C-alpha positions in Angstrom: 59.2 -62.0 -31.8 56.7 -59.5 -33.4 54.0 -62.0 -33.4 54.2 -62.5 -29.6 54.4 -58.9 -29.0 51.2 -58.2 -31.2 49.3 -61.0 -29.5 50.3 -59.5 -26.1 49.2 -56.1 -27.2 46.0 -57.4 -28.6 45.3 -59.3 -25.2 46.1 -56.0 -23.3 43.8 -54.1 -25.6 40.8 -56.6 -25.0 41.4 -56.4 -21.2 41.4 -52.6 -21.5 38.3 -52.6 -23.6 36.6 -54.8 -21.1 37.5 -52.5 -18.3 36.2 -49.4 -20.2 32.7 -51.0 -21.0 29.9 -50.0 -18.4 28.8 -52.9 -16.3 25.1 -53.9 -16.8 24.3 -53.1 -13.2 25.3 -49.4 -13.8 22.3 -48.9 -16.5 19.5 -46.7 -15.0 21.5 -45.6 -11.8 20.7 -42.0 -12.4 17.1 -42.4 -12.8 16.3 -42.9 -9.1 18.6 -39.8 -8.3 16.6 -37.6 -10.8 13.3 -39.0 -9.3 14.6 -38.0 -5.8 15.6 -34.5 -6.8 12.5 -33.7 -8.7 10.5 -34.8 -5.6 12.6 -32.8 -3.3 12.4 -29.7 -5.5 8.6 -29.9 -6.0 8.0 -30.3 -2.3 10.2 -27.4 -1.6 8.3 -25.2 -4.2 5.0 -26.4 -2.5 6.3 -25.6 1.0 7.6 -22.1 -0.1 4.4 -21.3 -2.0 2.3 -22.3 1.1 4.4 -20.1 3.4 4.2 -17.3 0.9 0.3 -17.6 0.7 0.1 -17.4 4.5 2.3 -14.4 4.9 0.5 -12.5 2.3 -3.0 -13.4 3.7 -1.8 -12.2 7.2 -0.7 -8.9 5.8 -3.8 -8.4 4.0 -5.9 -9.2 7.2 -3.7 -6.8 9.2 -4.3 -4.1 6.6 -8.1 -4.7 6.6 -8.4 -4.6 10.3 -6.1 -1.5 10.9 -8.2 0.2 8.2 -11.4 -0.6 9.7 -10.2 0.3 13.3 -8.8 3.6 12.1 -12.3 4.4 10.6 -14.0 3.4 14.0 -11.8 5.6 15.9 -13.2 8.5 14.2 -16.4 8.1 16.0 -16.4 11.2 18.4 -18.1 11.0 21.7 -19.3 14.6 21.4 -20.6 14.9 25.1 -17.3 14.2 26.7 -15.5 16.1 23.7 -17.1 19.2 24.3 -18.2 19.1 27.9 -15.4 17.6 29.9 -11.7 18.4 30.5 -9.2 16.7 27.9 -6.7 14.3 29.4 -3.2 15.2 28.5 -1.1 12.2 27.2 2.6 12.1 26.1 3.1 11.1 22.4 6.7 10.8 21.8 8.2 14.4 21.8 4.8 16.2 21.6 2.0 16.4 23.8 -1.6 15.7 22.8 -5.2 15.3 24.1 -7.1 12.1 24.1 -10.0 12.3 21.7 -12.9 10.6 23.4 -14.5 7.6 21.2 -18.2 6.8 21.4 -17.7 3.0 21.9 -21.1 1.9 20.5 -20.9 3.8 17.2 -17.2 2.6 17.1 -18.3 -1.2 17.4 -20.9 -0.7 14.7 -18.6 1.2 12.4 -15.7 -1.4 12.8 -18.3 -4.4 12.0 -19.7 -2.5 9.1 -16.0 -1.6 7.7 -14.9 -5.2 8.3 -17.8 -6.8 6.3 -17.5 -4.3 3.6 -13.7 -4.9 3.2 -14.0 -8.8 3.3 -14.6 -9.7 -0.3 -15.2 -13.3 -0.8 -13.6 -13.7 2.5 -14.6 -14.8 6.0 -13.2 -12.5 8.6 -14.4 -13.3 12.1 -14.2 -10.6 15.0 -12.8 -12.5 18.0 -12.8 -9.5 20.3 -13.7 -5.7 20.2 -12.6 -3.6 23.2 -13.3 0.1 23.8 -12.3 2.0 26.7 -13.4 5.5 25.4 -9.8 6.6 24.6 -8.4 3.6 22.6 -9.7 0.7 20.5 -8.5 -2.8 20.4 -9.7 -5.7 18.2 -8.8 -9.4 17.5 -9.8 -10.9 14.1 -9.1 -14.0 12.5 -9.4 -15.5 9.0 -9.1 -19.1 7.6 -6.9 -19.2 4.7 -6.9 -22.0 2.2 -3.4 -23.1 1.2 -2.8 -23.3 -2.8 -1.1 -26.6 -2.4 -1.9 -29.6 -0.3 0.9 -32.0 0.5 -0.2 -35.5 1.4 2.7 -35.8 4.0 1.5 -32.6 5.9 -2.4 -33.2 5.3 -3.0 -29.5 6.0 -5.5 -27.6 3.6 -6.3 -24.4 5.8 -4.2 -22.2 8.1 -6.0 -19.6 10.5 -4.5 -16.2 10.8 -5.2 -14.4 14.2 -4.4 -10.6 14.3 -4.5 -8.1 17.2 -4.6 -4.5 16.4 -5.2 -1.5 18.5 -5.6 2.4 17.9 -5.7 5.4 20.0 -7.1 8.7 18.9 -5.2 11.7 20.1 -5.0 15.4 19.1 -1.3 16.6 19.1 -0.5 20.0 20.4 2.7 21.5 19.1 4.1 24.3 21.1 7.0 26.6 20.2 9.2 27.2 23.1 11.0 30.3 21.6 
C-alpha cells in the first residue's frame, strides 16, 4: 500500500515539476518589451529636448528684440520735442506725455543693436514700423534643433516674434 502511495506521490511530483518549468517559447519574451520601452523613452527625451530648445531660443529672441527696440525708442525727435505741444496719453493710473521718436535714427539704432546682440546667430528683421510715438518690429530666427528624429525629419525651427514699445514721460500729480 505504501509502495503504491509513493509511486502516486512521485507521479504527482513529476507533473508539478513539469508545470513549474518554463516553456521554451516564453524565453526572451521580455527583450522586445525592453527594446520597445527604450525606444519610447528615448523618443520622448528627444522630443522634450527639442521643445525646450525651441522655447529657450524664443525667449532669447524676445529678449534681444525688446532690448534693441528699447534702445531705439531713446532716439529723440528734438524738433518735435522742443517746438510742439505734447500729446497727453493715459498710462494706467497716471497720465503721461508721448515722447516723439526720430524714426530714421530709431531704425538705424534698432538694426545696429540687433546685429551687435546676435552672436553667431542670424536674426532677420522682417518689419520695422515707426509712427513717431511708438515702435513695432517683427524679427525671426532659424533655430537648429539639438536632436533630429527620422520620423519627423525636422532639423530647424523658425521663431517669429513681434515686439512693440512706446516712449512716454509720466507725470505724477498729487491731488492733495
